[in-house]
C-alpha positions in Angstrom: 189.9 135.1 176.8 191.7 138.1 178.3 192.8 140.8 175.9 196.0 141.3 177.8 198.6 138.6 178.2 201.5 140.5 179.7 203.9 138.5 177.5 204.9 141.7 175.7 205.8 143.7 178.7 209.5 143.4 178.1 209.4 144.6 174.5 209.0 141.3 172.7 206.1 139.8 170.9 205.4 136.5 169.1 205.1 135.9 165.4 202.7 133.3 164.0 204.8 130.2 164.5 206.0 131.2 168.0 209.2 133.1 167.2 209.8 135.9 169.7 211.0 139.2 168.2 211.5 142.8 169.4 208.4 144.9 169.0 210.5 147.2 166.7 211.4 144.3 164.4 210.8 145.2 160.7 208.2 142.3 160.5 206.2 143.9 163.3 206.6 147.4 161.7 205.3 145.9 158.4 202.1 144.4 159.7 201.6 147.2 162.3 201.6 149.7 159.5 199.2 147.6 157.5 197.0 147.6 160.6 197.2 151.4 160.8 196.3 151.6 157.1 193.3 149.3 157.7 192.1 151.7 160.5 192.2 154.7 158.1 190.3 152.6 155.5 187.7 152.1 158.2 187.6 155.9 158.8 187.0 156.4 155.1 184.2 153.8 155.1 182.5 155.8 158.0 182.2 158.9 155.8 179.3 159.9 153.6 180.3 157.9 150.5 178.4 155.5 148.2 177.4 152.1 149.5 179.3 150.7 146.5 182.5 152.4 147.6 181.9 151.2 151.2 181.6 147.6 150.0 184.8 147.8 148.0 186.6 149.3 151.0 185.3 146.5 153.2 186.8 144.0 150.7 190.1 145.9 150.9 190.0 145.7 154.7 189.6 142.0 154.4 192.6 141.7 152.1 194.6 143.9 154.5 193.9 141.4 157.3 195.1 138.7 154.9 198.3 140.7 154.2 198.7 141.4 158.0 198.5 137.6 158.7 201.0 136.9 156.0 203.4 139.4 157.3 202.9 138.3 160.9 203.9 134.7 160.2 207.4 133.5 160.6 208.1 132.1 157.1 210.4 129.4 158.5 208.4 128.2 161.5 204.7 128.9 161.0 202.7 125.8 160.2 199.4 127.7 160.3 197.5 128.0 157.1 197.4 131.7 156.3 194.8 133.0 153.9 196.5 134.1 150.7 196.2 137.0 148.4 195.1 136.3 144.8 196.0 138.1 141.5 192.2 138.8 141.3 192.5 141.0 144.4 195.0 143.2 142.5 192.9 143.1 139.4 189.9 144.3 141.3 191.8 147.4 142.4 192.8 148.0 138.8 189.3 147.5 137.5 187.9 149.9 140.1 190.5 152.6 139.2 189.7 152.2 135.5 186.0 152.6 136.2 186.5 155.7 138.4 188.9 157.2 135.8 186.2 157.1 133.1 184.3 159.9 134.8 187.3 161.9 136.0 189.0 164.8 134.2 192.4 164.0 132.8 195.1 164.5 135.4 197.4 167.3 134.2 198.8 168.6 137.6 200.0 167.2 140.8 197.2 167.3 143.4 197.6 168.8 146.9 195.8 166.8 149.5 192.6 168.3 150.8 189.3 169.6 149.7 187.1 167.9 152.3 187.6 165.6 155.3 186.8 162.5 153.3 189.3 163.5 150.5 191.9 164.2 153.1 191.3 160.8 154.8 191.9 159.1 151.4 195.2 161.0 151.1 196.3 160.1 154.6 195.5 156.5 153.9 197.4 156.7 150.6 200.5 158.0 152.5 200.2 155.2 155.2 199.8 152.7 152.4 203.0 153.9 150.7 204.8 153.6 154.0 203.5 150.1 154.5 204.7 149.3 151.0 208.2 150.7 151.7 208.5 148.7 154.9 207.2 145.5 153.2 209.7 145.9 150.4 212.5 146.4 152.9 211.3 143.2 154.7 211.3 141.3 151.4 215.1 142.1 151.1 215.7 140.3 154.4 213.0 137.6 154.5 210.2 135.9 152.6 207.3 138.1 151.6 204.7 137.1 149.0 205.4 139.3 146.0 201.6 139.9 145.6 201.7 141.8 149.0 203.9 144.5 147.6 202.0 144.7 144.3 198.7 144.9 146.2 200.0 147.7 148.4 201.3 149.6 145.4 198.0 149.4 143.6 196.1 150.2 146.7 197.9 153.6 147.1 196.9 154.4 143.5 193.3 153.3 144.2 193.1 155.6 147.3 194.4 158.5 145.2 191.8 157.8 142.5 189.1 157.4 145.2 190.0 160.9 146.6 189.6 162.4 143.1 186.3 160.5 142.5 184.8 161.7 145.8 185.8 165.3 145.0 184.4 165.0 141.5 181.1 163.6 142.8 180.8 166.4 145.3 181.8 169.2 143.0 184.9 169.9 145.0 187.7 171.4 142.9 191.0 169.6 143.0 193.8 171.5 144.8 196.2 171.7 141.8 199.9 172.2 142.7 201.1 175.1 140.7 204.8 175.6 141.5 205.7 179.2 142.1 208.1 180.7 139.6 211.4 182.1 140.6 211.2 185.9 140.6 
């Protein structure tokens, strides 16, 4: 199988189900942004983090492929059976955040991204996740999107923020607290 097909050379691509749409179509933007997010999650997994965190991130990557497939399918024409997201997938993120928060100091300030490369990668992934969520919410206003997709993306951005804090805490890296300057 060749990796190139030349079918997209004129700016169109196919959804699952065969519908041809412009490559800038919001459905393409939605699953393309999820793909970008998945790449950043892979970058975080490649860092010096715990094997446990790597395994959770691998599960997240799997769920992001599921989300991507769901978003890539034409809801009216696709007859392909797409893997689905489960409430347990969302609950896993919540459970993991609760567990991480047990060892973290209470959050009393906004946190500026940074502190180490790994922490920064978590924050970049969080921002890409928020963008994926915004695009998916927009798509849901125009077309069918499984509501669990938007909930999952919302929880995932919170998970990535919490993971950044956990990694900093484990490595004794102080949080970059945002202290707004006073008017003088």
